[in-house]
KEPA-695033 format. One record per atom (N, C-alpha, C, O): x negated, y, z negated. Coordinates in steps of 0.1 Angstrom, whole numbers, padded with zeros to 4 digits, always signed. Each point is the difference from the previous one (the first is absolute). Layout:
XYZ...
end
This chain:
+0345+0068-0071+0007+0012+0004-0008+0007+0010-0012+0002-0001+0019+0003+0011-0006+0008+0010+0006+0014-0001+0011+0002-0005-0019+0008+0009+0004+0014+0000+0002+0005+0014-0008-0001+0008+0020+0007-0006+0003+0006+0012+0001+0015-0002+0007+0005-0009-0014+0003+0018+0001+0015-0001+0005+0005+0013-0005-0003+0011+0015+0012-0012+0006+0006+0012+0001+0015-0001+0002+0005-0011-0003+0002+0022+0003+0015+0000+0015+0001+0001+0007-0007+0007-0001+0016-0015+0014+0002+0000+0004+0015+0001-0009+0009+0000+0022-0006+0001+0005+0013-0001+0008+0002-0013+0008+0009-0001-0012-0017-0009+0006+0001-0014-0009+0011-0007-0011-0004-0004+0016+0016+0003-0009+0011-0005+0003+0007-0012-0006+0010-0004+0017-0015-0004+0003+0007-0012+0007-0009-0010+0004-0011+0004-0002+0015-0016+0007-0008-0010+0014-0003+0004+0005-0012-0003+0002+0021+0010+0014-0003+0005+0000-0012+0010+0008-0008+0000-0018+0009+0009-0002-0011+0010-0002-0014-0007+0005-0010+0003-0014+0011-0013-0003-0012-0008+0012-0006-0006+0003-0012+0000+0006+0021-0006+0012-0005-0006+0009-0007+0010+0007-0009-0003-0007+0014+0016+0009-0006+0010-0005-0013+0004+0008-0009+0003-0021+0007-0002-0006-0013+0004-0001-0011-0011-0001-0012+0003+0002+0017-0015-0003-0009-0012+0009-0012+0000-0005-0011-0001+0019+0012+0003+0008-0012-0001-0004-0010+0011+0000-0012-0003-0002+0017+0015-0004-0009+0011-0013-0007-0002-0001-0012+0001-0009+0019-0005-0013-0006-0002-0001-0008-0013-0007-0010+0000+0014+0013-0010+0001-0008-0012+0006-0014+0004-0005-0010-0005+0016+0011+0012+0007-0013+0004-0010-0008+0009+0000-0013-0002-0007+0019+0011-0008-0008+0009-0013-0005-0006-0005-0011+0003-0001+0019-0012-0014-0003-0004-0002+0000-0016-0010-0005-0004+0020+0009-0003-0001+0001-0015-0005+0014-0004-0008+0006+0007+0013-0001-0018-0002+0014-0004-0015+0003-0003-0004+0011+0001-0003-0021-0005-0014+0002-0004-0010-0003+0011-0012+0001-0001+0017-0004+0013-0008-0005+0011-0002+0010+0011-0005-0003+0011+0010+0016-0013-0002+0010+0011-0002+0014-0007+0005+0002-0011-0011+0007+0019-0001+0014-0004-0003+0008+0012-0006-0005+0010+0009+0018-0011-0003+0009+0011-0009+0011-0006+0003+0006-0010-0014-0003+0017-0009+0010-0004+0004+0013+0007-0005+0003+0011+0014+0005-0017+0005+0012+0007-0011+0011+0000+0001+0010+0008-0012-0011-0016-0010+0010+0001-0009-0002+0012-0007+0009+0004+0006-0021+0001-0008-0003+0012+0008+0006+0012+0012-0002+0002-0020+0009+0007+0007+0006+0012+0007-0011+0009+0010+0004+0007-0014-0016-0008+0007-0011+0008+0011-0006-0007+0007-0009+0005-0004+0013-0018+0011-0006-0008-0001-0015+0000+0010-0006+0005-0020+0001-0010-0003-0015+0001+0009-0008-0009+0001+0003-0012+0006-0012+0018+0008-0010-0007-0009-0012-0002-0005-0006+0010+0003+0001-0023-0007-0012-0003+0009-0010-0005+0007+0002-0010-0007-0014+0016+0009-0011-0005-0010-0012-0002-0008-0003+0008+0010-0003-0020-0007-0013-0003+0010-0011+0000+0010+0001-0007-0013-0011+0014+0009-0011+0002-0007-0013+0004-0011+0000+0006+0016-0011-0010-0005-0013+0004+0005-0004+0014-0008-0006+0008+0020+0011-0004+0006-0005+0012+0003+0010+0010+0001-0003+0012+0000+0016-0015+0005+0010+0009-0012+0003+0010-0011-0001-0003+0016+0006+0015-0010+0004+0010+0003+0015+0004+0011+0005-0004-0019+0001+0012+0002+0014+0004+0014+0002+0006+0006+0010-0003-0002-0019+0012+0013+0002+0006+0011+0000-0009+0010+0008+0001-0010-0017-0011+0010+0000-0010+0001+0013-0008+0011+0005-0003-0023+0001-0001+0000+0012-0007+0005+0012+0009+0008+0008-0005-0012-0008+0017+0005+0010+0009+0015+0000+0002+0007+0010+0000-0001-0023+0001+0014-0001+0001+0007+0004-0013+0011+0006+0001-0016-0009-0013+0006+0004-0012+0000+0015-0002+0010+0006-0004-0021+0001+0008+0000+0015+0000+0010+0006+0010+0007+0009-0004-0006-0015+0015+0010+0005+0010+0014-0002-0005+0008+0008+0003-0005-0019-0010+0013-0003-0005+0004+0011-0010+0011+0004-0001-0021+0002-0006+0002+0011-0009+0001+0014+0006+0002+0010-0006-0005-0010+0020+0002+0012+0007-0013+0008+0002+0000+0012+0003-0012-0019-0005-0013+0007+0002-0008-0008+0010+0004-0011+0004-0016+0017-0001-0009-0007+0010-0012-0004-0007-0005+0007-0009-0001-0019+0013-0013-0004-0004-0007-0006+0012+0006-0006+0009-0019+0009-0009-0008-0005+0012-0014-0004-0005-0004+0004-0011-0002-0012+0019-0013-0005-0004-0010+0011-0001+0001+0010+0008-0010-0011-0017-0010+0011-0002-0011-0002+0011-0004-0011+0003+0001+0022+0003-0011+0000+0010-0012+0006-0008-0001+0012-0001-0008-0020-0004-0011+0004-0008-0009+0009+0008-0011+0004-0005
end
């Protein structure tokens, strides 16, 4: 399993509710989470096969933005 972390604009419980169906379908319900307490609203996805671009597209499909973290 690899872990992908991206900065998002998913910033509250309501936002998480909106992206949940899309991200569950794409990655499985236990394979992603959003840290809304972090200022960068970090989305963490664990997957064997997904890459950053797939995650970014799934978030965009749900109406939000995700981008690579600039450490």
